C-alpha positions, -999 to +999 in steps of 0.1 A: +536-001+560+507-024+554+514-054+531+493-053+501+474-086+500+487-092+462+524-091+475+534-118+496+557-110+525+583-133+529+577-143+566+541-149+557+526-175+578+502-204+561+464-194+563+440-217+583+422-232+550+395-248+569+383-213+584+386-195+556+349-181+548+329-167+516+335-133+530+373-136+530+375-157+495+353-126+478+379-104+497+407-122+474+389-122+442+380-085+447+415-075+456+429-094+428+406-079+404+390-115+395+357-101+404+349-067+390+322-041+399+309-021+370+288-026+335+302-055+314+295-068+280+295-108+283+306-132+253+270-142+255+260-106+245+238-099+275+252-072+304+257-078+339+270-059+369+299-083+377+326-100+359+348-129+370+380-136+356+398-160+378+432-159+358+438-130+379+435-143+413+455-176+400+483-157+390+493-155+426+505-186+438+502-180+473+463-170+469+462-204+446+475-223+472+450-207+499+418-210+479+428-246+468+432-255+501+399-242+514+382-262+485+401-293+494+391-287+532+355-292+518+360-323+500+355-358+514+369-393+500+399-400+483+410-399+448+437-412+424+436-383+399+427-350+396+417-335+361+408-302+348+394-287+315+422-263+299+421-236+300+406-223+336+412-264+352+450-265+343+460-240+376+433-256+397+441-293+390+479-288+394+477-273+427+447-296+440+468-324+428+501-313+445+479-307+476+465-342+474+498-359+466+483-375+435+489-365+395+470-339+381+461-337+342+442-318+320+418-321+289+419-300+259+397-293+226+410-311+195+386-309+164+360-293+190+360-324+213+374-326+251+399-352+248+433-364+268+464-356+249+501-354+256+504-388+265+481-385+294+463-416+304+437-431+329+435-464+339+402-484+342+389-480+379+410-450+387+388-425+414+391-391+394+383-357+412+373-333+381+380-293+391+377-260+374+378-223+381+344-210+375+315-228+362+281-211+346+267-237+327+291-263+338+295-273+301+333-276+299+334-298+333+309-322+322+328-326+291+357-334+312+338-359+330+327-375+302+361-376+288+374-392+321+346-420+319+352-428+285+387-436+296+373-460+322+380-434+351+354-433+379+345-394+385+338-391+423+329-358+423+337-320+408+350-292+430+353-254+415+364-224+432+332-203+419+299-214+412+279-188+392+255-211+380+226-203+404+220-242+406+214-246+369+246-263+360+246-294+339+268-315+359+258-350+365+277-354+395+280-338+431+297-300+428+316-286+457+321-247+456+341-225+473+324-193+465+287-192+450+280-161+431+243-152+415+251-128+388+222-111+373+222-105+335+203-082+311+194-082+275+211-051+258+178-038+250+162-037+282+196-034+306+190-008+331+228-001+336+229+013+300+211+045+313+244+052+331+273+040+313+281+020+286+292-016+289+329-027+284+339-060+273+354-084+300+388-081+304+391-046+294+387-015+320+360-012+345+336+012+340+324+036+372 
């Protein structure tokens, strides 16, 4: 019987993370239902044909190991710490830190401002890699970067699993991504998909 890709065989061999390509990455996202096709109403109110929910793929530790390893293989340089914004960056930061052999921290909002909490500290001059699961504008990542800089850390770069910004992100440091997606969005009044189906909210069932 063929193994389902979301069921890890006991004897699974390590994936060559340096050779995984965009199509293989996309296949993992689709199989994990982290990338859905249909008709969706986004948080912004706009409609789209695709929806990305990285939590659906990150719930599988073996996929997380493979994807973060492939992202790590694209990076150059070294760092002393990995930092990710909660919530999306927490798992990515942990796995990246594990693979790099450095501590992994996360920032979170308190009174609307991104902060280091829970006793996390960054020493002045420490080199930091900021990571995230997916960026659209990159706003949360940029806030995490500023948080690191306020603590005296030096942000070397940012790394994300999925960049769906189309190059319009606000990040002020170099960003490396594993998968780049251009997801077209529509105003509800002019959405061509509405002629055939009603939109669903992200995270609910997919319409076909």
